[in-house]
C-alpha positions as CSV (number, residue, x, y, z in Angstrom):
1,X,1.1,-24.9,43.8
2,X,-2.6,-25.7,44.3
3,X,-5.2,-24.8,41.6
4,X,-7.0,-22.4,43.8
5,X,-3.9,-20.3,44.4
6,X,-3.2,-20.2,40.6
7,X,-6.8,-19.1,40.0
8,X,-6.6,-16.3,42.5
9,X,-3.3,-15.0,41.0
10,X,-4.8,-15.4,37.6
11,X,-7.8,-13.3,38.5
12,X,-5.7,-10.6,40.0
13,X,-3.4,-10.5,37.0
14,X,-6.3,-10.2,34.7
15,X,-7.8,-7.4,36.8
16,X,-4.5,-5.5,36.6
17,X,-4.2,-5.9,32.9
18,X,-7.7,-4.6,32.3
19,X,-7.1,-1.5,34.4
20,X,-3.9,-0.4,32.8
21,X,-4.0,2.7,30.6
22,X,-4.1,2.5,26.8
23,X,-0.8,4.2,26.2
24,X,1.3,2.1,28.6
25,X,4.0,-0.2,27.4
26,X,5.2,-3.4,28.9
27,X,8.4,-5.0,30.0
28,X,7.8,-7.9,32.3
29,X,4.8,-10.1,32.2
30,X,2.0,-10.7,29.6
31,X,-1.2,-12.6,29.6
32,X,-3.1,-13.7,26.6
33,X,-6.5,-15.2,27.2
34,X,-9.7,-15.6,25.3
35,X,-10.5,-11.9,25.7
36,X,-11.8,-10.0,22.6
37,X,-9.2,-8.9,20.0
38,X,-9.5,-5.3,21.2
39,X,-7.8,-6.2,24.5
40,X,-5.4,-8.7,23.1
41,X,-4.3,-6.6,20.2
42,X,-3.5,-3.7,22.4
43,X,-1.8,-5.9,25.0
44,X,0.5,-8.0,22.9
45,X,3.2,-7.4,20.4
46,X,3.3,-8.8,16.8
47,X,5.5,-11.8,17.8
48,X,3.3,-12.9,20.7
49,X,0.1,-14.2,19.2
50,X,-0.9,-17.6,20.4
51,X,-4.6,-18.3,20.6
52,X,-5.8,-20.3,23.6
53,X,-9.3,-21.4,24.7
54,X,-10.2,-21.8,28.4
55,X,-6.6,-21.1,29.4
56,X,-4.1,-18.4,29.9
57,X,-0.7,-18.2,28.2
58,X,1.9,-16.5,30.5
59,X,5.0,-15.3,28.7
60,X,8.0,-13.9,30.4
61,X,9.4,-10.9,28.6
62,X,6.4,-10.4,26.3
63,X,5.6,-6.8,25.5
64,X,2.2,-6.2,27.1
65,X,1.1,-3.0,29.0
66,X,3.6,-1.6,31.4
67,X,3.3,-3.6,34.6
68,X,6.0,-2.3,36.8
69,X,5.0,1.3,36.3
70,X,1.2,0.9,36.5
71,X,-0.5,3.8,38.2
72,X,-2.5,1.6,40.5
73,X,0.4,0.2,42.5
74,X,-1.8,-1.3,45.2
75,X,-3.3,-3.7,42.6
76,X,0.1,-5.0,41.5
77,X,1.1,-8.6,42.1
78,X,3.5,-8.9,44.9
79,X,7.0,-10.2,44.3
80,X,6.0,-13.4,46.2
81,X,3.1,-14.0,43.8
82,X,5.3,-13.4,40.8
83,X,7.8,-15.9,42.2
84,X,5.0,-18.5,42.7
85,X,4.1,-18.1,39.0
86,X,7.7,-18.4,37.9
87,X,8.5,-21.3,40.2
88,X,5.4,-23.2,39.0
89,X,6.3,-22.7,35.4
90,X,10.1,-23.3,34.9
91,X,9.9,-22.9,31.1
92,X,9.0,-19.2,31.4
93,X,12.6,-18.1,31.6
94,X,13.3,-19.5,28.2
95,X,10.3,-17.6,26.7
96,X,8.3,-20.8,26.0
97,X,4.5,-20.7,26.0
98,X,3.0,-22.2,29.1
99,X,-0.7,-22.5,30.1
100,X,-2.6,-22.5,33.3
101,X,-6.1,-23.8,33.4
102,X,-8.6,-21.3,34.8
103,X,-11.5,-23.1,36.4
104,X,-13.7,-20.1,36.3
105,X,-13.6,-19.9,32.5
106,X,-16.1,-21.9,30.6
107,X,-14.7,-23.4,27.5
108,X,-16.2,-22.3,24.2
109,X,-16.1,-24.2,20.9
110,X,-13.2,-23.5,18.6
111,X,-13.9,-21.5,15.5
112,X,-12.5,-24.4,13.5
113,X,-11.2,-27.9,14.1
114,X,-9.0,-30.3,12.2
115,X,-12.1,-31.7,10.5
116,X,-12.9,-28.3,9.1
117,X,-9.6,-28.2,7.2
118,X,-11.0,-30.9,4.8
119,X,-13.3,-28.4,3.0
120,X,-10.5,-25.8,2.8
121,X,-8.1,-28.4,1.4
122,X,-10.8,-29.4,-1.2
123,X,-11.3,-25.7,-2.2
124,X,-7.6,-25.1,-2.5
125,X,-7.1,-28.3,-4.4
126,X,-9.9,-27.5,-6.9
127,X,-8.5,-24.1,-7.8
128,X,-4.9,-25.5,-7.8
129,X,-5.8,-27.8,-10.7
130,X,-5.9,-24.6,-12.7
131,X,-2.4,-24.0,-11.6
132,X,-1.4,-27.4,-13.0
133,X,-2.7,-26.2,-16.4
134,X,-0.7,-23.0,-16.1
135,X,2.5,-25.0,-15.3
136,X,2.0,-27.3,-18.3
137,X,1.3,-24.3,-20.5
138,X,4.4,-22.4,-19.4
139,X,6.7,-25.4,-19.9
140,X,5.1,-26.4,-23.2
141,X,7.5,-24.4,-25.3
142,X,10.6,-26.1,-24.0
143,X,10.0,-29.6,-25.6
144,X,7.6,-28.3,-28.3
145,X,10.0,-25.9,-29.9
146,X,12.6,-28.6,-30.3
147,X,10.1,-31.1,-31.9
148,X,8.8,-28.5,-34.3
149,X,12.1,-28.7,-36.3
150,X,12.2,-32.5,-36.3
151,X,12.1,-34.1,-39.8
152,X,8.6,-35.5,-39.4
153,X,7.1,-32.2,-38.2
154,X,4.5,-30.6,-40.4
155,X,5.9,-27.2,-39.3
156,X,9.4,-25.8,-39.2
157,X,10.2,-22.6,-37.4
158,X,12.9,-20.0,-37.5
159,X,14.8,-18.7,-34.4
160,X,12.9,-15.5,-34.5
161,X,9.5,-17.3,-34.7
162,X,10.7,-19.5,-31.8
163,X,11.4,-16.4,-29.7
164,X,7.9,-15.0,-30.3
165,X,6.2,-18.4,-29.6
166,X,8.1,-18.5,-26.3
167,X,7.3,-14.8,-25.3
168,X,3.8,-14.3,-26.6
169,X,2.3,-16.1,-23.6
170,X,3.7,-13.8,-21.0
171,X,2.9,-10.8,-23.2
172,X,-0.7,-11.9,-23.4
173,X,-0.8,-12.7,-19.7
174,X,0.0,-9.0,-19.1
175,X,-3.4,-8.1,-20.6
176,X,-5.0,-11.0,-18.8
177,X,-3.8,-9.6,-15.5
178,X,-5.2,-6.2,-16.4
179,X,-8.7,-7.4,-17.2
180,X,-8.6,-9.9,-14.3
181,X,-8.9,-7.2,-11.7
182,X,-12.4,-5.9,-12.8
183,X,-13.4,-9.5,-13.4
184,X,-12.7,-10.7,-9.8
185,X,-14.5,-7.7,-8.4
186,X,-17.6,-7.8,-10.6
187,X,-18.0,-11.5,-11.6
188,X,-16.4,-13.0,-8.5
189,X,-13.2,-14.8,-7.6
190,X,-14.5,-18.3,-8.2
191,X,-16.4,-17.5,-11.4
192,X,-13.4,-15.8,-12.8
193,X,-11.2,-18.8,-12.1
194,X,-13.8,-21.1,-13.8
195,X,-13.9,-18.9,-16.9
196,X,-10.1,-19.4,-17.5
197,X,-10.7,-23.1,-18.4
198,X,-12.2,-22.0,-21.7
199,X,-9.2,-20.1,-23.2
200,X,-6.9,-22.9,-21.9
201,X,-8.8,-25.6,-23.7
202,X,-9.3,-23.6,-27.0
203,X,-5.7,-22.4,-27.2
204,X,-4.3,-25.9,-27.2
205,X,-6.8,-27.1,-29.7
206,X,-5.7,-24.2,-32.0
207,X,-2.1,-25.4,-31.7
208,X,-3.1,-29.0,-32.3
209,X,-4.8,-28.2,-35.6
210,X,-2.3,-25.6,-36.6
211,X,-1.1,-25.7,-40.2
212,X,0.8,-22.5,-40.0
213,X,3.0,-20.9,-37.3
214,X,0.5,-18.0,-37.0
215,X,-2.1,-20.3,-35.4
216,X,0.5,-21.5,-32.9
217,X,1.1,-17.9,-32.0
218,X,-2.6,-17.3,-31.7
219,X,-2.9,-20.3,-29.4
220,X,-0.1,-19.1,-27.2
221,X,-1.6,-15.7,-27.0
222,X,-4.9,-17.2,-25.8
223,X,-3.1,-19.3,-23.3
224,X,-1.4,-16.3,-21.9
225,X,-4.8,-14.6,-21.4
226,X,-6.0,-17.5,-19.3
227,X,-2.6,-17.6,-17.4
228,X,-2.8,-13.8,-16.6
229,X,-6.3,-14.0,-15.2
230,X,-5.6,-17.2,-13.2
231,X,-2.4,-15.8,-11.7
232,X,-4.4,-12.9,-10.3
233,X,-7.5,-14.7,-9.2
234,X,-6.0,-17.8,-7.5
235,X,-4.0,-16.0,-4.7
236,X,-6.9,-13.7,-4.0
237,X,-9.3,-16.7,-3.7
238,X,-7.0,-18.6,-1.4
239,X,-6.2,-15.6,0.7
240,X,-9.9,-15.0,1.4
241,X,-10.9,-18.6,2.1
242,X,-8.1,-20.3,4.0
243,X,-7.4,-19.8,7.7
244,X,-4.3,-17.9,8.8
245,X,-2.8,-21.0,10.5
246,X,-2.7,-23.0,7.3
247,X,-2.7,-20.3,4.7
248,X,1.1,-20.7,4.0
249,X,0.8,-24.5,3.5
250,X,-2.4,-24.4,1.4
251,X,-1.3,-21.3,-0.3
252,X,1.6,-23.3,-1.8
253,X,-0.7,-26.1,-3.0
254,X,-1.2,-24.3,-6.4
255,X,2.6,-23.9,-6.7
256,X,3.0,-27.6,-6.0
257,X,0.5,-28.7,-8.7
258,X,1.8,-26.0,-11.0
259,X,5.2,-27.5,-10.8
260,X,3.7,-30.9,-11.3
261,X,2.3,-29.5,-14.6
262,X,5.8,-28.5,-15.6
263,X,7.1,-32.0,-14.8
264,X,4.2,-33.5,-16.9
265,X,5.1,-31.2,-19.8
266,X,8.8,-32.1,-19.7
267,X,8.2,-35.8,-19.3
268,X,5.4,-36.1,-21.9
269,X,7.4,-33.9,-24.3
270,X,10.2,-36.5,-24.3
271,X,7.9,-39.0,-25.9
272,X,5.3,-36.9,-27.7
273,X,5.7,-34.5,-30.6
274,X,4.3,-30.9,-30.3
275,X,0.9,-31.8,-31.7
276,X,0.1,-34.6,-29.3
277,X,1.5,-32.6,-26.4
278,X,-0.9,-29.8,-27.3
279,X,-3.8,-32.4,-27.3
280,X,-2.8,-33.4,-23.8
281,X,-2.8,-29.8,-22.8
282,X,-6.4,-29.4,-24.2
283,X,-7.6,-32.2,-21.9
284,X,-6.1,-30.9,-18.6
285,X,-8.6,-28.0,-18.0
286,X,-11.6,-30.4,-17.9
287,X,-11.2,-31.8,-14.4
288,X,-10.2,-28.3,-13.2
289,X,-13.4,-26.8,-14.6
290,X,-15.6,-29.5,-13.0
291,X,-14.0,-29.3,-9.5
292,X,-14.1,-25.5,-9.3
293,X,-17.8,-25.5,-10.0
294,X,-18.3,-27.4,-6.7
295,X,-16.7,-24.9,-4.4
296,X,-18.2,-21.6,-3.0
297,X,-17.4,-18.0,-3.7
298,X,-15.3,-16.2,-1.1
299,X,-17.1,-14.7,1.9
300,X,-15.2,-11.4,1.3
301,X,-16.6,-11.0,-2.2
302,X,-20.2,-11.7,-1.0
303,X,-19.7,-9.0,1.7
304,X,-18.4,-6.6,-0.8
305,X,-21.6,-7.1,-2.8
306,X,-23.7,-6.6,0.3
307,X,-24.9,-10.2,0.7
308,X,-24.0,-11.2,4.3
309,X,-26.2,-14.3,4.3
310,X,-24.3,-15.9,1.4
311,X,-21.1,-14.8,2.9
312,X,-21.9,-16.6,6.2
313,X,-23.0,-19.7,4.3
314,X,-19.8,-19.7,2.3
315,X,-17.7,-19.3,5.4
316,X,-19.7,-22.1,7.1
317,X,-19.0,-24.4,4.2
318,X,-15.3,-23.7,4.3
319,X,-15.0,-24.1,8.1
320,X,-17.4,-27.1,8.5
321,X,-21.0,-27.4,9.6
322,X,-20.1,-27.6,13.3
323,X,-17.7,-24.7,13.4
324,X,-18.6,-21.5,15.1
325,X,-18.0,-18.8,12.4
326,X,-19.7,-15.9,14.1
327,X,-16.5,-14.3,15.5
328,X,-14.6,-14.7,12.2
329,X,-17.6,-13.3,10.3
330,X,-17.7,-10.3,12.6
331,X,-14.0,-9.7,12.0
332,X,-14.5,-9.8,8.2
333,X,-17.5,-7.4,8.5
334,X,-15.5,-5.1,10.7
335,X,-12.6,-5.0,8.3
336,X,-14.9,-4.3,5.4
337,X,-16.6,-1.4,7.2
338,X,-13.3,0.1,8.2
339,X,-11.9,-0.3,4.6
340,X,-15.0,1.4,3.1
341,X,-15.5,4.0,5.7
342,X,-14.0,6.6,3.6
343,X,-15.0,5.4,0.2
344,X,-13.2,6.9,-2.8
345,X,-14.6,6.3,-6.2
346,X,-11.2,6.8,-7.8
347,X,-9.7,3.5,-6.8
348,X,-6.4,4.2,-8.7
349,X,-6.0,7.4,-6.9
350,X,-6.7,5.6,-3.6
351,X,-4.2,2.9,-4.5
352,X,-1.3,5.3,-5.0
353,X,-2.1,7.4,-1.9
354,X,0.3,7.4,1.0
355,X,-2.1,5.1,2.9
356,X,-1.7,2.2,0.5
357,X,1.5,2.7,-1.4
358,X,3.7,0.6,1.0
359,X,2.1,-2.8,0.5
360,X,1.7,-2.1,-3.2
361,X,5.4,-1.2,-3.6
362,X,6.5,-4.3,-1.6
363,X,4.3,-6.5,-3.9
364,X,5.7,-4.9,-7.0
365,X,9.3,-5.3,-5.7
366,X,8.8,-9.0,-5.0
367,X,7.5,-9.6,-8.5
368,X,10.4,-7.7,-10.1
369,X,13.0,-9.8,-8.2
370,X,11.1,-13.0,-8.9
371,X,11.1,-12.5,-12.7
372,X,14.5,-11.0,-13.1
373,X,16.1,-13.9,-11.3
374,X,15.9,-15.3,-14.8
375,X,13.7,-18.3,-13.9
376,X,11.5,-18.1,-17.0
377,X,14.5,-17.9,-19.3
378,X,15.7,-21.1,-17.6
379,X,12.3,-22.9,-17.8
380,X,11.3,-21.8,-21.3
381,X,14.6,-22.7,-22.8
382,X,15.8,-25.6,-20.6
383,X,16.5,-28.0,-23.4
384,X,18.2,-25.3,-25.5
385,X,20.5,-24.2,-22.7
386,X,21.7,-27.7,-21.9
387,X,22.4,-28.2,-25.6
388,X,24.4,-25.0,-25.8
389,X,26.3,-26.0,-22.7
390,X,27.5,-29.2,-24.3
391,X,26.4,-31.1,-21.3
392,X,27.4,-34.7,-21.2
393,X,23.9,-35.6,-20.0
394,X,20.9,-35.9,-22.4
395,X,19.2,-32.5,-22.6
396,X,15.7,-34.0,-22.4
397,X,16.6,-36.0,-19.3
398,X,18.1,-32.9,-17.8
399,X,14.8,-31.0,-18.3
400,X,12.9,-33.9,-16.6
401,X,15.3,-33.8,-13.6
402,X,14.9,-30.0,-13.4
403,X,11.1,-30.4,-13.4
404,X,11.3,-33.1,-10.7
405,X,13.5,-30.9,-8.5
406,X,11.1,-28.0,-9.0
407,X,8.2,-30.1,-7.7
408,X,10.1,-31.7,-4.8
409,X,11.4,-28.2,-3.7
410,X,7.9,-26.9,-3.6
411,X,6.9,-29.8,-1.3
412,X,9.7,-28.8,1.0
413,X,8.6,-25.2,1.0
414,X,5.0,-26.3,1.8
415,X,6.3,-28.0,4.9
416,X,8.6,-25.1,6.0
417,X,6.6,-21.9,5.1
418,X,4.4,-22.0,8.2
419,X,7.4,-23.0,10.4
420,X,10.2,-20.8,9.3
421,X,8.1,-18.0,7.9
422,X,8.2,-16.1,4.6
423,X,11.3,-14.0,5.1
424,X,13.7,-16.8,6.1
425,X,12.7,-18.7,3.0
426,X,13.3,-15.6,0.8
427,X,16.7,-15.2,2.4
428,X,17.7,-18.8,1.6
429,X,16.1,-18.6,-1.9
430,X,18.0,-15.4,-3.0
431,X,21.3,-16.6,-1.6
432,X,21.2,-20.0,-3.4
433,X,20.1,-18.4,-6.7
434,X,22.9,-15.8,-6.5
435,X,25.6,-18.4,-6.0
436,X,24.4,-20.8,-8.6
437,X,23.9,-18.1,-11.2
438,X,27.5,-17.0,-10.6
439,X,28.6,-20.6,-11.2
440,X,26.6,-20.8,-14.4
441,X,27.9,-17.5,-15.5
442,X,31.5,-18.6,-14.9
443,X,30.9,-21.9,-16.8
444,X,29.5,-20.2,-19.9
445,X,32.2,-17.5,-19.8
446,X,34.8,-20.2,-19.9
447,X,33.1,-21.9,-22.8
448,X,32.6,-18.6,-24.7
449,X,36.3,-17.7,-24.3
450,X,37.7,-21.0,-25.6
451,X,38.6,-22.7,-22.4
452,X,38.3,-26.5,-22.4
453,X,35.1,-27.1,-20.4
454,X,34.5,-30.7,-21.5
455,X,35.7,-32.1,-18.1
456,X,33.2,-29.7,-16.4
457,X,30.3,-30.8,-18.6
458,X,28.5,-32.0,-15.5
459,X,28.4,-28.6,-13.8
460,X,25.3,-27.1,-15.5
461,X,22.9,-29.8,-14.2
462,X,23.7,-29.6,-10.4
463,X,23.8,-25.8,-10.7
464,X,20.4,-25.7,-12.4
465,X,19.1,-28.1,-9.8
466,X,20.2,-25.9,-6.9
467,X,19.0,-22.8,-8.7
468,X,15.5,-24.4,-9.2
469,X,15.5,-25.6,-5.6
470,X,16.3,-22.1,-4.3
471,X,13.7,-20.4,-6.5
472,X,10.9,-23.0,-5.7
473,X,11.2,-22.6,-1.9
474,X,11.0,-18.9,-1.8
475,X,11.2,-16.4,-4.7
476,X,8.7,-18.4,-6.8
477,X,5.7,-19.0,-4.6
478,X,6.0,-16.4,-1.9
479,X,5.5,-13.2,-4.0
480,X,2.1,-14.6,-5.1
481,X,1.2,-15.8,-1.7
482,X,2.0,-12.5,-0.1
483,X,0.2,-10.6,-2.9
484,X,-3.0,-12.1,-1.5
485,X,-1.9,-11.3,2.1
486,X,-0.6,-7.8,2.1
487,X,-2.7,-5.9,-0.4
488,X,-5.4,-4.0,1.5
489,X,-9.0,-5.4,0.9
490,X,-10.3,-2.0,-0.3
491,X,-8.0,-1.9,-3.3
492,X,-7.1,-5.6,-3.5
493,X,-8.7,-6.3,-6.9
494,X,-7.2,-3.2,-8.7
495,X,-3.8,-3.6,-6.9
496,X,-3.5,-7.3,-7.7
497,X,-4.4,-6.6,-11.3
498,X,-1.6,-4.0,-11.7
499,X,0.9,-6.2,-9.8
500,X,0.0,-9.2,-12.0
501,X,0.3,-7.2,-15.2
502,X,3.7,-5.9,-14.0
503,X,4.9,-9.5,-13.3
504,X,4.0,-10.6,-16.8
505,X,5.6,-7.5,-18.3
506,X,8.8,-8.6,-16.6
507,X,8.3,-12.2,-17.8
508,X,7.9,-11.0,-21.4
509,X,11.0,-8.9,-21.2
510,X,13.1,-11.7,-19.8
511,X,11.9,-14.4,-22.2
512,X,12.0,-12.2,-25.3
513,X,15.4,-10.8,-24.7
514,X,17.2,-13.8,-23.2
515,X,18.1,-15.4,-26.6
516,X,19.0,-12.1,-28.2
517,X,21.1,-11.1,-25.2
518,X,22.8,-14.5,-25.2
519,X,23.7,-14.1,-28.9
520,X,24.8,-10.5,-28.5
521,X,26.8,-10.6,-25.2
522,X,27.1,-14.3,-24.4
523,X,25.0,-16.5,-22.2
524,X,27.3,-15.8,-19.3
525,X,26.4,-12.1,-19.4
526,X,22.7,-12.9,-18.9
527,X,23.4,-15.2,-16.0
528,X,25.7,-12.7,-14.3
529,X,23.1,-10.0,-14.6
530,X,20.5,-12.3,-13.0
531,X,22.9,-13.0,-10.2
532,X,23.4,-9.3,-9.4
533,X,19.6,-8.8,-9.4
534,X,19.2,-11.7,-7.0
535,X,21.7,-10.2,-4.6
536,X,19.9,-6.9,-4.6
537,X,16.7,-8.9,-4.0
538,X,18.2,-10.2,-0.8
539,X,18.7,-6.6,0.5
540,X,15.2,-5.7,-0.6
541,X,13.8,-8.6,1.4
542,X,15.7,-7.6,4.5
543,X,14.7,-3.9,4.4
544,X,11.2,-3.9,3.1
545,X,9.3,-7.2,3.3
546,X,7.1,-7.8,6.4
547,X,6.7,-11.2,8.0
548,X,3.1,-12.5,7.6
549,X,3.3,-15.9,9.2
550,X,0.3,-16.9,11.2
551,X,-1.5,-13.5,10.9
552,X,-5.0,-12.8,9.7
553,X,-5.5,-10.6,6.7
554,X,-7.0,-7.9,8.9
555,X,-4.0,-8.0,11.3
556,X,-1.5,-7.8,8.4
557,X,-3.3,-4.8,6.9
558,X,-3.4,-3.0,10.3
559,X,0.3,-3.7,10.9
560,X,1.2,-2.3,7.5
561,X,-0.9,0.8,8.1
562,X,0.7,1.3,11.5
563,X,4.1,0.8,10.1
564,X,3.6,3.5,7.5
565,X,2.3,6.0,10.1
566,X,4.9,5.4,12.8
567,X,8.1,4.4,11.0
568,X,8.1,6.4,7.8
569,X,10.0,3.5,6.4
570,X,12.9,3.9,8.8
571,X,15.2,1.0,9.0
572,X,14.9,0.8,12.7
573,X,11.2,0.3,12.5
574,X,11.4,-2.1,9.7
575,X,13.7,-4.3,11.8
576,X,11.2,-4.1,14.6
577,X,8.1,-5.0,12.6
578,X,9.8,-7.5,10.3
579,X,11.0,-9.8,13.1
580,X,12.3,-13.1,12.0
581,X,9.9,-15.0,14.2
582,X,5.2,-16.0,9.3
583,X,-0.4,-17.2,-7.5
584,X,1.9,-16.9,-8.8
585,X,0.1,-19.5,-7.0
586,X,1.2,-22.3,-9.2
587,X,4.3,-23.1,-11.0
588,X,7.0,-21.6,-8.8
589,X,8.8,-20.3,-11.9
590,X,6.0,-18.1,-13.0
């Protein structure tokens, strides 16, 4: 078909689309062009968003405005014209995206290009170095507690003291999460992240110079304060600075480096005693502090403070000097004005209102199932668990293997998250964890009841490896990533603070009670309980969690608000919106 014929049909189709009524639905043919979002958003469904420039994507079967029943029947394309379009684009029947060049449309510069990703990667990498410190801090107790009772150690601890050393960090992180909300709103996202380097550094120095167990506990408490604040600030910063098309990939960069921190802690702990390991921990925050100073504050925070010039300068830095940021800036301003149109001074009351409770409940639920999968019990006491299992493989080597798998799994998730989407990875994650926890529960049950398990001494390691893999690709990073995505901008700081505090409360409960539960009821009981919770988490993901792949923060917020109004949480609507079609942002176990 000649180009002029295509152009004529294109123009007529565009005319028809623009003349259709607002309430009309679609069933046959949809067009998505470079028109303003007001037209596109009302003309396309949630699973048909493909941006094009200077071209039109024609999709067969896409839900646009009702075409066959349009009131202006004279303007409708004839069957012949439809056949011409279909014949010229054979891939339409399979639902693939196809494009027709419109010669009348002048091409405009893209909002961003591949080159603009460099600045976003640098910003994500800078804050992710803090995640590496968090990962190191979280895994520190696993090798350190073992070396504290070595003959040459200047300190020897009891089982009760070891339990408190392991659990004080998440308990303190709870309070860090609470104060982190006001900090990111008043001091700024970036400045709050920078400030966390101080407690990280000081805490490990306290441990290094400790002559009494109380100083170690004080150091772990201070570490937890930094971890709680960082776990809140990092996903918010990334959510507000990274483009939707790469937010999944770059959003997992903190998780990747965090898991690298875990591996460093496990590996270094094999060769260093707890004092030298603490000294290494005190050095890690230095490059993180320096790099974070060099990146800008988020545009959203500047707009919240009424400084549009700095917001635009920040966005320009993040997208590159040559990028056209006017449209994106306008969208951020529009979302800000809509969010604060009905300002309520009582933010907590606003948060728990019907308008915002759905994303808040989803985020809380994801955090609950993340922590009660038992991941921190596994990470904090990896060496101890392998010793209790009587594994035929050296326990320190096992912990290094677990750390390496944790890191490798996150790399896999980084590649897959913007291809498969969040929900698919959560399905895989919860399924793998459920099965492996049942296997571990069965192994420890046999051991506790006098069965000869020596020939199965190899079982714990592969089970742990698969469990860590399952957690690291979904349940670990995605709750933190989605916290920065689904919480509405108007209450994001307060909501993220409460969600983070809740996460660390769960972490404290799991880490503090795991050893006591194992002694009272057997290790198998703990693993079986975790397996049941993971299975319930699978159902929660199916019924409640929305898909956010490739959507802007504004689009996600609007969809959740529409979902609340129209569906009233009905399963039918949840299935429709959550189509399977898209910090803690650091160690995936946190």
